[in-house]
VOBALO-959777 format. One record per residue: x, y, z of N, C-alpha, C in turn; chain. Coordinates in steps of 0.001 Angstrom, whole numbers. Example, Ala and Ser with C-alpha at 12.3 -4.5 7.8 and 13.67 -1.06 7.14 Angstrom:
<rs>
R, 13190, -5690, 7800, 12300, -4500, 7800, 13200, -3300, 7800, A;
R, 12850, -2250, 7080, 13670, -1060, 7140, 12900, 30, 7870, A;
</rs>
This chain:
<rs>
R, 27333, 13762, -24012, 27406, 15202, -23965, 27897, 15594, -22576, A;
R, 28914, 16407, -22514, 29495, 16814, -21242, 29599, 18331, -21218, A;
R, 28720, 18983, -20481, 28705, 20438, -20391, 29231, 20814, -19013, A;
R, 30216, 21697, -19011, 30823, 22092, -17747, 29798, 22823, -16866, A;
R, 29744, 22439, -15592, 28819, 23056, -14646, 27435, 22454, -14644, A;
R, 27170, 21506, -15546, 25853, 20873, -15613, 25963, 19465, -15041, A;
R, 25205, 19192, -13995, 25183, 17848, -13440, 23735, 17439, -13211, A;
R, 23528, 16156, -13145, 22180, 15611, -13004, 21974, 15083, -11593, A;
R, 20730, 15070, -11142, 20420, 14564, -9802, 20849, 13111, -9634, A;
R, 20866, 12357, -10727, 21275, 10962, -10625, 22756, 10824, -10294, A;
R, 23521, 11852, -10571, 24954, 11827, -10275, 25253, 12396, -8890, A;
R, 24275, 13066, -8282, 24478, 13704, -6986, 24245, 12714, -5850, A;
R, 24662, 13128, -4664, 24449, 12313, -3479, 22950, 12240, -3188, A;
R, 22509, 11073, -2747, 21089, 10857, -2462, 20667, 11678, -1246, A;
R, 19490, 12313, -1337, 18972, 13131, -246, 18386, 12250, 853, A;
R, 18604, 12646, 2102, 18061, 11896, 3231, 16545, 12060, 3283, A;
R, 16072, 13294, 3200, 14639, 13587, 3171, 14361, 14439, 1931, A;
R, 14039, 13820, 815, 13876, 14554, -437, 12783, 15609, -430, A;
R, 11820, 15514, 505, 10719, 16487, 506, 11195, 17898, 819, A;
R, 12372, 18053, 1428, 12895, 19384, 1740, 13787, 19927, 629, A;
R, 14230, 19094, -258, 15018, 19551, -1386, 16515, 19639, -1097, A;
R, 17256, 19826, -2155, 18716, 19824, -2084, 19260, 21081, -1391, A;
R, 18586, 22210, -1520, 19094, 23452, -915, 19042, 23385, 616, A;
R, 17974, 22830, 1164, 17899, 22676, 2621, 18995, 21716, 3085, A;
R, 19232, 20653, 2316, 20295, 19711, 2682, 21654, 20408, 2671, A;
R, 21860, 21298, 1708, 23123, 22051, 1673, 23245, 22955, 2901, A;
R, 22138, 23569, 3317, 22160, 24414, 4519, 22522, 23589, 5753, A;
R, 21956, 22399, 5848, 22242, 21521, 6991, 23710, 21126, 6980, A;
R, 24229, 20775, 5810, 25652, 20412, 5708, 26537, 21585, 6115, A;
R, 26127, 22792, 5721, 26880, 23995, 6098, 26833, 24216, 7612, A;
R, 25648, 24014, 8216, 25492, 24220, 9663, 26365, 23255, 10459, A;
R, 26504, 22037, 9978, 27326, 21037, 10677, 28783, 21492, 10740, A;
R, 29228, 22212, 9722, 30643, 22586, 9638, 30966, 23953, 10234, A;
R, 29977, 24634, 10768, 30244, 25928, 11396, 31123, 25732, 12639, A;
R, 32036, 26681, 12922, 33034, 26462, 13983, 32500, 26568, 15409, A;
R, 31563, 27470, 15677, 31130, 27646, 17071, 29712, 27112, 17272, A;
R, 29455, 26726, 18514, 28145, 26168, 18850, 27044, 27209, 18694, A;
R, 27336, 28470, 19008, 26329, 29525, 18877, 25916, 29700, 17415, A;
R, 26899, 29686, 16515, 26588, 29824, 15086, 25753, 28632, 14602, A;
R, 26143, 27437, 15046, 25389, 26247, 14637, 23954, 26307, 15163, A;
R, 23801, 26769, 16415, 22471, 26863, 17035, 21597, 27844, 16256, A;
R, 22162, 29014, 15928, 21405, 30035, 15196, 21059, 29535, 13793, A;
R, 22013, 28884, 13150, 21783, 28370, 11799, 20706, 27271, 11825, A;
R, 20749, 26395, 12840, 19755, 25325, 12953, 18358, 25909, 13141, A;
R, 18234, 26939, 13983, 16926, 27569, 14201, 16409, 28196, 12911, A;
R, 17302, 28794, 12137, 16911, 29391, 10857, 16437, 28316, 9880, A;
R, 17167, 27209, 9833, 16784, 26114, 8921, 15414, 25558, 9305, A;
R, 15166, 25356, 10583, 13867, 24847, 11030, 12763, 25844, 10684, A;
R, 13058, 27135, 10789, 12079, 28151, 10400, 11726, 28066, 8925, A;
R, 12737, 27836, 8090, 12483, 27690, 6649, 11677, 26423, 6379, A;
R, 12053, 25338, 7053, 11320, 24076, 6881, 9856, 24246, 7288, A;
R, 9624, 25024, 8332, 8260, 25267, 8798, 7458, 26053, 7767, A;
R, 8093, 27024, 7135, 7390, 27817, 6114, 7101, 27008, 4854, A;
R, 7834, 25918, 4655, 7597, 25093, 3467, 6268, 24335, 3546, A;
R, 5804, 24047, 4758, 4516, 23356, 4903, 3730, 23976, 6053, A;
R, 3169, 25171, 5837, 2456, 25866, 6915, 1160, 25178, 7341, A;
R, 615, 24303, 6513, -645, 23644, 6853, -513, 22712, 8059, A;
R, 714, 22350, 8418, 909, 21426, 9536, 1180, 22126, 10862, A;
R, 1166, 23429, 10891, 1511, 24169, 12109, 582, 23882, 13276, A;
R, -650, 23507, 12998, -1624, 23269, 14066, -1336, 21971, 14818, A;
R, -582, 21082, 14228, -255, 19808, 14857, 646, 20054, 16065, A;
R, 298, 19534, 17243, 1089, 19829, 18450, 2517, 19273, 18392, A;
R, 2749, 18196, 17660, 4091, 17617, 17593, 4869, 18090, 16368, A;
R, 4395, 19130, 15718, 5013, 19573, 14480, 6450, 20060, 14680, A;
R, 6689, 20882, 15702, 8047, 21389, 15961, 8997, 20227, 16259, A;
R, 8519, 19269, 17042, 9333, 18084, 17352, 9722, 17368, 16062, A;
R, 8758, 17236, 15166, 9002, 16550, 13897, 10057, 17287, 13067, A;
R, 9980, 18611, 13033, 10961, 19386, 12259, 12369, 19204, 12822, A;
R, 12503, 19238, 14143, 13827, 19056, 14755, 14324, 17626, 14551, A;
R, 13411, 16666, 14564, 13791, 15282, 14260, 14321, 15178, 12830, A;
R, 13640, 15845, 11909, 14079, 15831, 10516, 15457, 16480, 10371, A;
R, 15672, 17575, 11098, 16981, 18233, 11055, 18064, 17278, 11555, A;
R, 17783, 16557, 12626, 18758, 15591, 13152, 19050, 14503, 12125, A;
R, 18024, 14032, 11457, 18223, 13008, 10428, 19049, 13540, 9265, A;
R, 18715, 14744, 8809, 19419, 15320, 7665, 20889, 15588, 7991, A;
R, 21186, 15840, 9257, 22587, 16083, 9641, 23274, 14786, 10048, A;
R, 22564, 13678, 9936, 23092, 12379, 10330, 23525, 12395, 11796, A;
R, 22816, 13161, 12608, 23060, 13321, 14045, 24459, 13895, 14336, A;
R, 25010, 14614, 13367, 26337, 15212, 13524, 26284, 16666, 13965, A;
R, 25100, 17254, 14005, 24954, 18667, 14361, 25056, 18811, 15884, A;
R, 26121, 19473, 16333, 26381, 19633, 17763, 25745, 20927, 18248, A;
R, 24495, 20817, 18716, 23755, 21974, 19229, 22987, 21541, 20473, A;
R, 22383, 22501, 21148, 21466, 22195, 22244, 20074, 22012, 21628, A;
R, 19667, 20772, 21511, 18401, 20461, 20850, 17239, 20866, 21750, A;
R, 16257, 21609, 21215, 15104, 22012, 22039, 14170, 20828, 22343, A;
R, 14323, 19743, 21590, 13511, 18543, 21797, 14444, 17336, 21850, A;
R, 13947, 16252, 22392, 14707, 15007, 22411, 14632, 14382, 21020, A;
R, 15778, 14251, 20352, 15796, 13731, 18981, 16344, 12308, 18920, A;
R, 16455, 11661, 20059, 17013, 10305, 20052, 16100, 9307, 19345, A;
R, 14813, 9564, 19315, 13891, 8630, 18642, 13678, 8993, 17173, A;
R, 14425, 9965, 16663, 14241, 10393, 15266, 14590, 9297, 14274, A;
R, 15460, 8386, 14665, 15859, 7322, 13744, 14675, 6441, 13358, A;
R, 13669, 6388, 14210, 12489, 5586, 13903, 11732, 6133, 12695, A;
R, 11825, 7427, 12445, 11136, 8036, 11302, 11678, 7459, 10007, A;
R, 12979, 7268, 9960, 13632, 6839, 8733, 13687, 5324, 8582, A;
R, 13319, 4585, 9620, 13413, 3133, 9536, 12227, 2570, 8761, A;
R, 12501, 1525, 8032, 11459, 878, 7245, 10876, -274, 8049, A;
R, 9591, -507, 7926, 8989, -1626, 8657, 9427, -2963, 8063, A;
R, 9325, -3984, 8874, 9632, -5332, 8393, 8615, -5703, 7326, A;
R, 9047, -6369, 6271, 8077, -6758, 5243, 7084, -7776, 5788, A;
R, 5853, -7618, 5363, 4804, -8537, 5783, 4880, -9809, 4954, A;
R, 4693, -10911, 5615, 4653, -12168, 4886, 3362, -12265, 4102, A;
R, 3468, -12682, 2871, 2281, -12814, 2034, 1921, -14285, 1940, A;
R, 738, -14651, 2395, 392, -16073, 2384, 145, -16558, 955, A;
R, 1035, -17357, 482, 893, -17895, -869, 321, -19309, -754, A;
R, -942, -19434, -1047, -1555, -20753, -1032, -1887, -21128, -2466, A;
R, -1740, -22384, -2726, -2016, -22866, -4072, -3520, -23079, -4202, A;
R, -4088, -22492, -5219, -5503, -22716, -5516, -5586, -23230, -6943, A;
R, -6540, -24091, -7226, -6597, -24707, -8560, -6798, -23715, -9698, A;
R, -7667, -22730, -9493, -7960, -21752, -10543, -7894, -20373, -9918, A;
R, -6985, -19546, -10391, -6736, -18262, -9737, -7863, -17251, -9931, A;
R, -8597, -17341, -11036, -9600, -16291, -11276, -10782, -16366, -10309, A;
R, -10983, -17490, -9652, -12039, -17548, -8643, -11568, -16983, -7306, A;
R, -10312, -17089, -7015, -9769, -16530, -5782, -9817, -17508, -4615, A;
R, -9031, -17210, -3620, -8869, -18085, -2461, -10154, -18223, -1650, A;
R, -10888, -17124, -1483, -12097, -17173, -647, -13174, -18075, -1245, A;
R, -13302, -18078, -2556, -14290, -18963, -3191, -13933, -20412, -2903, A;
R, -12626, -20740, -2952, -12239, -22125, -2679, -12432, -22493, -1211, A;
R, -12332, -21528, -316, -12647, -21798, 1085, -14145, -22102, 1243, A;
R, -14978, -21365, 523, -16421, -21619, 573, -16742, -22973, -54, A;
R, -16072, -23304, -1154, -16311, -24597, -1796, -15926, -25749, -872, A;
R, -14848, -25571, -104, -14465, -26590, 883, -15551, -26745, 1943, A;
R, -16122, -25622, 2357, -17206, -25674, 3356, -18431, -26370, 2769, A;
R, -18736, -26088, 1493, -19897, -26713, 845, -19734, -28231, 741, A;
R, -18500, -28714, 612, -18264, -30157, 525, -18784, -30887, 1757, A;
R, -18636, -30256, 2907, -18949, -30941, 4172, -20332, -30616, 4728, A;
R, -21025, -29665, 4132, -22341, -29285, 4663, -23397, -30322, 4280, A;
R, -24275, -30674, 5224, -25382, -31584, 4876, -26428, -30825, 4043, A;
R, -27188, -31523, 3237, -28232, -30846, 2446, -29191, -30081, 3347, A;
R, -29388, -28816, 3016, -30274, -27949, 3799, -30542, -26683, 2995, A;
R, -31550, -25912, 3398, -31785, -24630, 2712, -30571, -23689, 2831, A;
R, -29858, -23766, 3954, -28657, -22925, 4133, -27591, -23284, 3100, A;
R, -27372, -24586, 2888, -26385, -25007, 1891, -26819, -24593, 488, A;
R, -28106, -24706, 192, -28602, -24317, -1130, -28384, -22823, -1375, A;
R, -28636, -22011, -349, -28447, -20560, -480, -26967, -20220, -652, A;
R, -26113, -20884, 126, -24671, -20646, -10, -24178, -21074, -1383, A;
R, -24700, -22179, -1902, -24327, -22637, -3244, -24780, -21631, -4300, A;
R, -25980, -21077, -4115, -26488, -20083, -5069, -25607, -18834, -5084, A;
R, -25288, -18334, -3891, -24442, -17123, -3794, -23064, -17391, -4382, A;
R, -22512, -18550, -4077, -21172, -18905, -4564, -21167, -19038, -6077, A;
R, -22176, -19687, -6636, -22238, -19855, -8092, -22327, -18497, -8788, A;
R, -23116, -17593, -8237, -23223, -16260, -8844, -21895, -15500, -8748, A;
R, -21212, -15637, -7615, -19914, -14973, -7483, -18894, -15583, -8444, A;
R, -18934, -16900, -8613, -18026, -17556, -9563, -18279, -17040, -10979, A;
R, -19554, -16870, -11327, -19869, -16367, -12665, -19354, -14936, -12835, A;
R, -19532, -14101, -11809, -19039, -12729, -11900, -17512, -12701, -12020, A;
R, -16839, -13548, -11251, -15375, -13608, -11329, -14933, -14075, -12705, A;
R, -15623, -15067, -13231, -15282, -15571, -14560, -15499, -14497, -15622, A;
R, -16600, -13758, -15510, -16841, -12663, -16449, -15764, -11587, -16350, A;
R, -15382, -11279, -15129, -14413, -10209, -14915, -13032, -10575, -15433, A;
R, -12596, -11804, -15201, -11219, -12170, -15518, -11059, -12879, -16846, A;
R, -12154, -13213, -17509, -12008, -13867, -18813, -12460, -12941, -19935, A;
R, -12323, -11666, -19720, -12615, -10637, -20722, -14057, -10689, -21217, A;
R, -14988, -10942, -20308, -16403, -10846, -20636, -17032, -12109, -21158, A;
R, -16265, -13180, -21364, -16878, -14407, -21853, -17127, -15336, -20675, A;
R, -18337, -15850, -20621, -18690, -16734, -19514, -19725, -17718, -19999, A;
R, -19632, -18911, -19489, -20549, -19962, -19872, -21151, -20532, -18596, A;
R, -22468, -20559, -18497, -23127, -21082, -17301, -22718, -22527, -17039, A;
R, -22591, -23314, -18120, -22204, -24720, -17965, -20826, -24851, -17326, A;
R, -19906, -23927, -17644, -18560, -23977, -17065, -18621, -23740, -15562, A;
R, -19416, -22758, -15138, -19537, -22465, -13710, -20126, -23670, -12977, A;
R, -21171, -24270, -13545, -21802, -25429, -12921, -20819, -26601, -12852, A;
R, -20082, -26832, -13939, -19107, -27927, -13965, -17976, -27679, -12970, A;
R, -17493, -26421, -12886, -16431, -26095, -11921, -16907, -26300, -10495, A;
R, -18147, -25886, -10218, -18662, -26047, -8862, -18764, -27530, -8510, A;
R, -19231, -28350, -9421, -19325, -29793, -9158, -17928, -30385, -8982, A;
R, -17003, -29991, -9818, -15641, -30535, -9754, -14945, -30159, -8445, A;
R, -15044, -28890, -8037, -14307, -28431, -6858, -15001, -28781, -5537, A;
R, -16248, -29275, -5604, -16905, -29767, -4387, -16964, -31295, -4402, A;
R, -16168, -31909, -5254, -16115, -33372, -5387, -17491, -33961, -5684, A;
R, -18271, -33235, -6449, -19582, -33713, -6881, -20684, -33540, -5854, A;
R, -20404, -32934, -4734, -21432, -32758, -3697, -22470, -31712, -4078, A;
R, -22085, -30718, -4842, -23024, -29677, -5280, -23225, -29834, -6785, A;
R, -24433, -30229, -7163, -24787, -30391, -8572, -25929, -29423, -8864, A;
R, -25628, -28362, -9595, -26667, -27397, -9951, -27329, -27846, -11253, A;
R, -28626, -27771, -11296, -29380, -28145, -12488, -29726, -26869, -13243, A;
R, -29195, -26727, -14449, -29428, -25516, -15233, -30887, -25380, -15684, A;
R, -31671, -26451, -15593, -33088, -26357, -15949, -33867, -25605, -14874, A;
R, -33393, -25680, -13627, -34115, -25016, -12533, -33327, -23852, -11932, A;
R, -32001, -23908, -12006, -31169, -22860, -11393, -31006, -21686, -12359, A;
R, -31216, -20491, -11856, -31055, -19283, -12669, -29995, -18386, -12039, A;
R, -29024, -18013, -12850, -27996, -17064, -12398, -28575, -15657, -12386, A;
R, -28060, -14824, -11514, -28478, -13424, -11488, -27948, -12727, -12732, A;
R, -28729, -11797, -13224, -28306, -11025, -14400, -27207, -10044, -13998, A;
R, -26195, -9927, -14842, -25101, -8976, -14617, -25137, -7995, -15779, A;
R, -25360, -6729, -15463, -25459, -5727, -16520, -24068, -5357, -17033, A;
R, -24030, -4833, -18238, -22764, -4379, -18823, -22145, -3266, -17984, A;
R, -22991, -2409, -17447, -22510, -1302, -16615, -21805, -1843, -15377, A;
R, -22404, -2839, -14730, -21830, -3451, -13544, -20506, -4140, -13893, A;
R, -20459, -4815, -15046, -19237, -5482, -15478, -18120, -4484, -15721, A;
R, -18424, -3360, -16359, -17407, -2315, -16595, -16913, -1718, -15283, A;
R, -17845, -1503, -14322, -17467, -953, -13021, -16516, -1893, -12293, A;
R, -16767, -3171, -12361, -15915, -4145, -11679, -14524, -4226, -12294, A;
R, -14425, -3975, -13599, -13120, -4090, -14271, -12221, -2906, -13993, A;
R, -12769, -1819, -13483, -11953, -624, -13241, -11056, -793, -12082, A;
</rs>
């Protein structure tokens, strides 16, 4: 369908700062092409005034005017030849994207337990028998059960948690289901964790 005079935003030039809209961008483009410096200066001040009225809640911020003039410089691609009331040379930093953060991808045997559980299991392998190790094993086993419940759609088997703990600690931690009791996990708590 081709209707004369109808165009879509996807066909238009991409906006530098979309929060100000296409009409402000058109005003900036018009200001850049004005013939005299006085006209450009007056037009730039008017545009900044309109931009300020678009978000009055930020007026209390001491650097707000600087930010508006920086945005004007960005929208004009630094082509607006006026006497800038603020230094806009650092405005390019506003539009720059940060370097992507490296994501540490470590291989873990079972993803539903998570990396931290496997770090604790490694620590449990080397700990000598003590009340501290028993307490850490208890906390870890309960967390493993909660993780298993959360990521396996509510099905969990105590024997599986005990077997996984023995397997991933190379047999150093053997929980006896006759004496070891897992903490109760309510349905409400399980639903809250899944959200």
